C-alpha positions as semicolon CSV with decimal commas, in nm:
position;residue;x (nm);y (nm);z (nm)
1;X;0,196;-1,256;-0,870
2;X;0,512;-1,227;-1,068
3;X;0,588;-0,864;-1,162
4;X;0,333;-0,725;-0,888
5;X;0,310;-0,577;-0,561
6;X;0,047;-0,558;-0,311
7;X;0,060;-0,284;-0,108
8;X;-0,116;-0,417;0,260
9;X;-0,027;-0,139;0,510
10;X;-0,238;-0,099;0,774
11;X;-0,367;0,260;0,667
12;X;-0,407;0,161;0,335
13;X;-0,603;-0,124;0,387
14;X;-0,811;0,088;0,629
15;X;-0,886;0,386;0,390
16;X;-0,931;0,142;0,116
17;X;-1,230;-0,059;0,358
18;X;-1,382;0,310;0,396
19;X;-1,395;0,368;-0,009
20;X;-1,536;0,044;-0,085
21;X;-1,861;0,156;0,122
22;X;-2,175;0,228;-0,083
23;X;-2,241;0,543;0,156
24;X;-1,928;0,698;0,154
25;X;-2,015;1,055;0,048
26;X;-1,880;1,160;-0,265
27;X;-1,659;1,410;-0,066
28;X;-1,514;1,168;0,160
29;X;-1,463;0,923;-0,123
30;X;-1,255;1,184;-0,284
31;X;-1,062;1,284;0,045
32;X;-0,995;0,901;0,095
33;X;-0,867;0,844;-0,212
34;X;-0,628;1,180;-0,227
35;X;-0,521;1,075;0,112
36;X;-0,464;0,658;0,005
37;X;-0,268;0,791;-0,317
38;X;-0,007;0,956;-0,102
39;X;0,075;0,638;0,051
40;X;0,038;0,427;-0,252
41;X;0,280;0,665;-0,446
42;X;0,526;0,613;-0,118
43;X;0,576;0,272;-0,181
44;X;0,604;0,271;-0,569
45;X;0,874;0,510;-0,546
46;X;1,034;0,326;-0,265
47;X;1,307;0,186;-0,525
48;X;1,433;0,575;-0,684
49;X;1,788;0,596;-0,751
50;X;1,973;0,805;-0,489
51;X;2,296;1,036;-0,547
52;X;2,449;1,256;-0,284
53;X;2,526;1,637;-0,305
54;X;2,686;1,848;-0,055
55;X;2,524;2,046;0,183
56;X;2,552;2,272;0,499
57;X;2,361;2,227;0,808
58;X;2,350;2,491;1,082
59;X;2,639;2,238;1,234
60;X;2,869;2,129;0,957
61;X;2,873;2,015;0,618
62;X;2,760;1,671;0,485
63;X;2,717;1,470;0,152
64;X;2,320;1,434;0,158
65;X;2,119;1,171;-0,027
66;X;1,932;1,301;-0,322
67;X;1,734;1,200;-0,604
68;X;1,924;1,131;-0,881
69;X;1,817;1,174;-1,244
70;X;1,538;1,346;-1,404
71;X;1,198;1,435;-1,224
72;X;0,931;1,158;-1,276
73;X;0,595;1,153;-1,501
74;X;0,284;1,090;-1,311
75;X;0,080;0,992;-1,632
76;X;-0,278;1,003;-1,565
77;X;-0,537;0,815;-1,757
78;X;-0,847;1,034;-1,740
79;X;-1,071;1,078;-1,598
80;X;-1,046;0,882;-1,270
81;X;-0,674;0,895;-1,277
82;X;-0,656;1,252;-1,185
83;X;-0,809;1,151;-0,842
84;X;-0,460;0,942;-0,801
85;X;-0,291;1,226;-0,930
86;X;-0,343;1,522;-0,684
87;X;-0,198;1,299;-0,427
88;X;0,080;1,173;-0,566
89;X;0,183;1,555;-0,667
90;X;0,146;1,631;-0,289
91;X;0,402;1,416;-0,210
92;X;0,646;1,505;-0,540
93;X;0,503;1,808;-0,649
94;X;0,835;1,862;-0,908
95;X;0,669;1,584;-1,105
96;X;0,582;1,630;-1,455
97;X;0,217;1,525;-1,558
98;X;0,106;1,338;-1,864
99;X;-0,227;1,305;-1,954
100;X;-0,426;1,021;-2,162
101;X;-0,770;1,048;-2,241
102;X;-0,942;0,688;-2,291
103;X;-1,271;0,576;-2,243
104;X;-1,399;0,230;-2,234
105;X;-1,662;0,123;-2,501
106;X;-1,981;-0,025;-2,307
107;X;-2,026;-0,260;-2,561
108;X;-1,678;-0,385;-2,667
109;X;-1,513;-0,288;-2,369
110;X;-1,233;-0,171;-2,555
111;X;-1,055;0,145;-2,490
112;X;-1,086;0,461;-2,747
113;X;-0,835;0,705;-2,724
114;X;-0,950;1,087;-2,732
115;X;-0,643;1,287;-2,581
116;X;-0,284;1,238;-2,505
117;X;-0,045;1,513;-2,381
118;X;0,291;1,448;-2,242
119;X;0,639;1,597;-2,178
120;X;0,858;1,590;-2,467
121;X;1,135;1,406;-2,299
122;X;0,968;1,126;-2,157
123;X;1,202;0,853;-2,297
124;X;1,453;0,982;-2,027
125;X;1,242;0,954;-1,719
126;X;1,043;0,738;-1,515
127;X;0,709;0,693;-1,587
128;X;0,440;0,616;-1,330
129;X;0,077;0,520;-1,498
130;X;-0,214;0,585;-1,217
131;X;-0,587;0,462;-1,256
132;X;-0,766;0,351;-0,980
133;X;-0,911;0,032;-1,132
134;X;-0,690;-0,239;-1,332
135;X;-1,027;-0,420;-1,441
136;X;-1,034;-0,544;-1,788
137;X;-0,695;-0,361;-1,835
138;X;-0,798;-0,241;-2,185
139;X;-0,764;0,113;-2,077
140;X;-0,432;0,079;-1,909
141;X;-0,274;-0,140;-2,176
142;X;-0,401;0,062;-2,433
143;X;-0,247;0,381;-2,223
144;X;0,135;0,234;-2,164
145;X;0,101;0,146;-2,584
146;X;0,052;0,521;-2,639
147;X;0,347;0,570;-2,368
148;X;0,589;0,333;-2,537
149;X;0,497;0,489;-2,853
150;X;0,623;0,841;-2,756
151;X;0,919;0,671;-2,637
152;X;0,886;0,592;-2,281
153;X;1,052;0,283;-2,212
154;X;1,115;0,319;-1,763
155;X;0,736;0,248;-1,666
156;X;0,545;0,153;-1,366
157;X;0,163;0,089;-1,305
158;X;0,004;0,210;-1,055
159;X;-0,323;0,165;-0,935
160;X;-0,585;0,131;-0,612
161;X;-0,762;-0,204;-0,681
162;X;-0,690;-0,481;-0,951
163;X;-0,899;-0,818;-1,091
164;X;-0,714;-1,122;-1,129
165;X;-0,851;-1,108;-1,559
166;X;-0,672;-0,768;-1,591
167;X;-0,359;-0,872;-1,405
168;X;-0,314;-1,136;-1,626
169;X;-0,402;-0,935;-1,955
170;X;-0,202;-0,620;-1,856
171;X;0,164;-0,859;-1,760
172;X;0,057;-1,058;-2,093
173;X;0,045;-0,733;-2,289
174;X;0,357;-0,548;-2,081
175;X;0,599;-0,806;-1,908
176;X;0,831;-0,522;-1,883
177;X;0,602;-0,291;-1,646
178;X;0,523;-0,382;-1,284
179;X;0,232;-0,351;-1,159
180;X;0,162;-0,196;-0,781
181;X;-0,202;-0,193;-0,592
182;X;-0,372;-0,174;-0,299
183;X;-0,591;-0,544;-0,383
184;X;-0,643;-0,773;-0,564
185;X;-0,993;-0,859;-0,569
186;X;-1,204;-1,154;-0,638
187;X;-1,306;-1,153;-1,043
188;X;-1,456;-0,951;-1,296
189;X;-1,858;-0,955;-1,343
190;X;-2,042;-0,965;-1,700
191;X;-2,013;-0,584;-1,676
192;X;-1,650;-0,605;-1,645
193;X;-1,651;-0,454;-1,309
194;X;-1,425;-0,541;-1,014
195;X;-1,608;-0,736;-0,759
196;X;-1,637;-0,638;-0,463
197;X;-1,442;-0,383;-0,583
198;X;-1,599;-0,043;-0,526
199;X;-1,813;0,075;-0,804
200;X;-1,703;0,330;-1,068
201;X;-1,434;0,507;-0,934
202;X;-1,472;0,830;-1,178
203;X;-1,849;0,835;-1,114
204;X;-1,820;0,806;-0,712
205;X;-1,560;1,063;-0,694
206;X;-1,703;1,326;-0,922
207;X;-2,069;1,230;-0,808
208;X;-2,181;1,161;-1,177
209;X;-2,396;0,844;-1,071
């Protein structure tokens, strides 16, 4: 799909398979999500701009590559997005963090906002929006809309799993925001869950169901 990158690294796919298993424990699911998010973060940041600075090694001086521009912003869609956030911060501990509180109305499947907090200079930074699932895409579309309203214009969306319906809806709403995912699954069921999927990521992460 145009604008969509499927991260098919063997370690990503192996860990995802274990996460899908219904008998994987809460602790195991949480640990794997943190591990896989670090690998996903590696891929979504692959094309970051670099500049050079002069440093001194134990042997000599050299012009060495460093990240250019301001620090990244990781924007977590609560609550499940925090599972990806932790592993990404392991890799980029200096990143700023935004939180977007949205929940899905189980009758209408629409996203309802209850919290938003982001860095003031978000317009000057690359913003990577994270949520484990891109299902109906209602929450993700709404989150990106809120970020754009605050001035963000350089955005990427990272998820663990996506449904074709969700990808299509998201790309239609935000064609300027590339999507990165570990898998595009078969379809959504009548309740808006990804099939075969892995269930509700938030519930499995926090043991709430």
